[in-house]
C-alpha positions as CSV (number, residue, x, y, z in Angstrom):
1,M,0.0,0.0,0.0
2,I,2.8,2.4,1.0
3,R,4.8,1.4,-2.0
4,L,1.9,2.0,-4.4
5,W,1.2,5.5,-2.9
6,V,4.8,6.5,-3.1
7,R,4.9,5.4,-6.7
8,H,2.0,7.7,-7.5
9,H,3.2,10.6,-5.3
10,P,7.0,10.3,-5.1
11,L,7.7,13.9,-4.4
12,T,5.0,14.3,-1.8
13,G,6.1,11.1,-0.1
14,F,9.7,12.3,0.0
15,F,8.9,15.7,1.5
16,V,6.5,14.3,4.1
17,L,9.0,11.7,5.2
18,A,11.9,14.2,5.2
19,F,9.9,16.7,7.4
20,G,8.6,13.8,9.5
21,I,12.0,12.5,10.4
22,S,13.6,15.9,11.0
23,W,10.8,17.7,12.7
24,G,9.3,14.7,14.4
25,G,12.7,13.8,15.9
26,I,13.4,17.4,17.0
27,L,10.0,17.7,18.6
28,I,10.7,14.5,20.6
29,V,14.0,15.9,21.8
30,L,12.4,19.2,22.8
31,A,9.4,17.5,24.5
32,A,11.9,15.4,26.6
33,R,13.2,18.7,28.1
34,G,9.7,20.2,28.5
35,F,10.1,22.6,25.5
36,D,12.5,24.6,27.5
37,L,14.0,27.3,25.2
38,R,17.2,27.7,27.3
39,P,20.5,26.7,25.6
40,L,20.6,23.0,24.6
41,Q,23.2,20.6,26.1
42,P,25.9,19.5,23.6
43,V,24.3,16.0,23.3
44,E,20.9,17.5,22.5
45,G,22.3,19.9,19.9
46,G,24.2,17.0,18.3
47,L,21.1,14.9,18.2
48,I,19.1,17.7,16.5
49,F,21.9,18.2,14.0
50,L,21.9,14.4,13.2
51,L,18.1,14.4,12.8
52,M,18.3,17.3,10.3
53,L,20.9,15.3,8.3
54,L,18.9,12.1,8.4
55,G,15.6,13.7,7.2
56,P,16.3,14.2,3.5
57,S,18.9,11.5,3.2
58,V,16.9,8.6,4.8
59,S,13.7,9.9,3.0
60,S,15.5,9.8,-0.4
61,L,17.0,6.3,0.1
62,S,13.7,5.0,1.4
63,C,11.6,6.4,-1.4
64,T,14.2,5.3,-4.0
65,A,14.0,1.7,-2.6
66,L,10.2,1.8,-2.7
67,L,10.2,3.0,-6.3
68,G,12.6,0.3,-7.5
69,E,13.8,0.5,-11.1
70,K,10.7,2.3,-12.4
71,P,11.7,4.4,-15.4
72,G,11.8,8.1,-14.8
73,P,14.5,10.5,-13.5
74,P,18.1,9.4,-13.7
75,A,18.8,6.7,-11.3
76,F,20.2,7.8,-7.9
77,W,23.4,5.7,-8.1
78,H,24.1,6.9,-11.7
79,M,24.0,10.5,-10.5
80,A,26.2,9.6,-7.5
81,R,28.9,8.3,-9.9
82,I,29.2,11.5,-12.0
83,W,32.4,13.1,-10.7
84,R,33.9,14.3,-13.9
85,V,32.7,17.8,-14.7
86,S,34.4,20.6,-16.5
87,V,36.4,23.3,-14.6
88,P,33.9,26.1,-15.2
89,W,31.1,24.2,-13.5
90,L,33.4,23.1,-10.7
91,A,34.3,26.8,-10.2
92,V,30.7,27.8,-10.1
93,A,29.9,25.2,-7.5
94,L,32.8,25.9,-5.3
95,L,33.4,29.7,-5.6
96,T,30.0,31.3,-6.0
97,M,29.3,31.6,-2.3
98,P,32.8,32.5,-1.0
99,A,33.1,35.1,-3.8
100,I,29.8,36.8,-2.9
101,L,30.5,36.6,0.9
102,L,34.0,38.1,0.6
103,A,32.9,40.8,-1.8
104,T,30.0,41.8,0.5
105,L,32.0,41.7,3.8
106,W,35.0,43.6,2.4
107,T,32.7,46.2,0.9
108,C,30.8,46.6,4.2
109,E,34.1,46.7,6.1
110,A,35.4,49.5,3.9
111,I,32.2,51.5,4.3
112,A,31.1,50.7,7.9
113,G,34.1,49.6,9.8
114,P,36.0,46.5,11.0
115,A,33.0,44.8,12.6
116,F,32.3,43.4,9.1
117,R,35.7,42.0,8.6
118,P,35.4,38.3,7.6
119,Q,36.6,35.8,10.2
120,F,38.1,32.5,9.2
121,N,37.4,29.2,11.1
122,A,38.6,26.3,9.1
123,A,36.9,23.7,11.4
124,L,33.5,25.1,10.4
125,L,34.2,24.1,6.8
126,G,33.8,20.5,7.9
127,V,30.2,21.3,9.1
128,G,29.4,22.4,5.6
129,L,30.9,19.3,4.1
130,I,28.8,17.0,6.4
131,A,25.6,19.0,5.7
132,G,26.1,19.0,1.9
133,G,27.0,15.3,1.8
134,F,23.9,14.1,3.7
135,E,21.2,16.6,2.6
136,E,21.9,16.5,-1.1
137,I,21.2,12.8,-1.1
138,G,17.6,13.9,-0.8
139,W,17.3,17.4,-2.2
140,T,19.3,16.8,-5.4
141,G,19.4,13.0,-5.4
142,F,15.7,12.6,-5.3
143,A,13.7,15.8,-5.5
144,T,15.5,17.9,-8.1
145,P,15.4,15.5,-11.1
146,R,11.7,14.9,-10.5
147,L,10.9,18.6,-10.3
148,L,12.8,19.2,-13.5
149,Q,10.7,16.6,-15.3
150,K,7.5,18.7,-14.6
151,H,8.7,22.3,-14.3
152,S,11.1,24.8,-15.7
153,L,14.6,25.2,-14.2
154,G,13.6,28.4,-12.4
155,K,10.3,27.1,-11.1
156,S,11.9,23.8,-9.9
157,G,14.6,25.7,-8.0
158,L,12.2,28.1,-6.6
159,M,9.8,25.4,-5.3
160,L,12.6,23.3,-3.8
161,G,14.3,26.4,-2.4
162,L,11.2,27.5,-0.5
163,I,10.7,24.0,0.9
164,W,14.4,23.7,1.8
165,A,14.1,27.0,3.7
166,V,10.9,26.1,5.5
167,W,12.5,22.8,6.5
168,H,15.0,24.8,8.6
169,L,12.2,26.7,10.4
170,L,11.8,24.6,13.5
171,V,15.5,24.3,14.3
172,D,16.0,28.1,13.7
173,F,13.0,28.9,15.9
174,R,14.5,26.7,18.6
175,Y,17.9,28.3,18.5
176,N,17.2,31.9,17.8
177,S,13.6,32.9,18.7
178,G,14.4,33.1,22.4
179,T,17.2,35.6,22.1
180,M,15.9,37.5,19.1
181,G,12.3,37.9,20.2
182,A,10.1,39.9,17.8
183,V,13.0,40.2,15.4
184,W,13.2,36.4,14.8
185,P,10.7,36.3,11.9
186,L,12.8,38.9,10.0
187,E,15.9,36.9,10.7
188,F,14.3,33.8,9.3
189,V,13.1,35.6,6.2
190,V,16.6,37.1,5.4
191,V,18.8,34.2,6.4
192,Y,16.7,31.3,5.1
193,L,13.8,32.2,2.8
194,A,15.5,35.0,0.9
195,T,18.9,33.4,0.8
196,L,18.4,29.7,0.4
197,T,15.8,30.1,-2.4
198,P,18.1,31.8,-4.9
199,Y,21.0,29.6,-4.0
200,R,18.8,26.5,-4.6
201,I,17.9,27.9,-8.0
202,L,21.6,28.1,-8.8
203,M,22.2,24.6,-7.5
204,T,19.3,23.4,-9.7
205,W,20.9,25.1,-12.7
206,V,24.2,23.5,-12.1
207,F,22.6,20.1,-11.6
208,A,20.5,20.5,-14.8
209,R,23.7,21.1,-16.7
210,T,26.0,18.5,-15.2
211,K,23.7,15.8,-13.7
212,S,26.3,15.4,-10.9
213,L,25.1,14.6,-7.4
214,P,28.7,14.9,-5.9
215,L,28.9,18.4,-7.4
216,A,25.7,19.4,-5.8
217,M,27.0,18.1,-2.5
218,L,30.1,20.3,-2.9
219,M,28.1,23.3,-3.8
220,H,25.9,22.9,-0.7
221,A,29.1,22.4,1.4
222,S,30.6,25.6,-0.1
223,F,27.5,27.5,0.9
224,T,27.2,26.3,4.5
225,G,31.0,25.9,5.2
226,W,32.1,29.3,3.9
227,L,29.1,31.1,5.5
228,L,30.1,29.7,8.9
229,A,33.8,30.1,8.4
230,F,33.7,33.8,7.3
231,F,30.9,34.9,9.6
232,P,32.0,38.3,11.1
233,A,31.7,39.4,14.7
234,T,28.7,41.7,13.9
235,S,25.6,42.6,16.0
236,L,22.2,41.3,15.0
237,A,21.3,44.4,13.1
238,Q,24.7,44.5,11.3
239,S,24.4,40.8,10.5
240,L,21.0,41.2,8.9
241,S,22.3,44.1,6.9
242,W,25.2,42.4,5.3
243,Q,23.2,39.2,4.7
244,A,20.6,41.3,3.0
245,V,23.3,42.5,0.6
246,C,24.2,38.9,-0.1
247,V,20.6,38.2,-0.8
248,A,20.5,41.0,-3.4
249,A,23.7,39.6,-5.0
250,L,22.3,36.0,-5.2
251,W,19.1,37.1,-6.7
252,S,20.9,39.3,-9.2
253,L,23.0,36.3,-10.2
254,V,19.9,34.1,-10.5
255,G,18.3,36.8,-12.8
256,A,21.4,36.8,-15.0
257,V,21.6,33.0,-15.2
258,L,17.9,32.6,-16.1
259,S,18.2,35.3,-18.7
260,F,21.2,33.5,-20.3
261,E,19.3,30.2,-20.2
262,R,16.4,31.7,-22.0
263,A,18.8,33.2,-24.6
264,G,20.4,29.8,-25.0
265,V,23.8,31.1,-24.0
266,M,24.7,28.5,-21.3
267,K,25.9,25.1,-22.6
268,A,25.7,21.7,-20.9
269,D,28.8,20.2,-19.4
270,A,30.7,18.4,-22.1
271,A,33.2,16.6,-19.8
């Protein structure tokens, strides 16, 4: 019965299971401590991080297993083996986010002072690599090719980007609403909805042209890792201001990419 339903509604099944694992697990952790919004213990924080990683990855593998070898989007394991991509696409995947971050922070530092100077924490790059490695098993390995079968590149990226952002809502609420108070909704809009959506469109574009799951993992890792590694010692207001500049840069880049796509300028990877 479940197998039949997933075969008729693969995307819905994937998203329901991904949210169910991540949000359901987080709610259990929070309920165990009486929904206390005080700082989490390291073990609790680590468990929540693990549940976030397992949501899309376990959902993807489970739904892929239920679907079997039914014809449709490129097989998951085929995409996972595509490592060879041309240098320009590798550069787009790895350098887009650090380039935008550094350009934004250095500009803000020159205008507004040293508080915007980018930090560098190499250890946090590993967090990005872990997040990208696990999450993209689901977002790119399962959802993206199926969305591209039914919708345009821009619409596919937009839809998945919004879902990806909302998937972070519960954990962001847990960590930031208590300290930010009434400002928290603005923080979520800027940091997640307005930022992750254009970046996912760019990720969808790169995947549509390369069909490489490992490259999507690296592109996700570049986003999360460099964002954490470069994050400056700014106040909340300053943080939202420079991140808003990043949002504008990302959407401008999305606009340029989609315009080039419509004009037929961008070519698929020939590697």
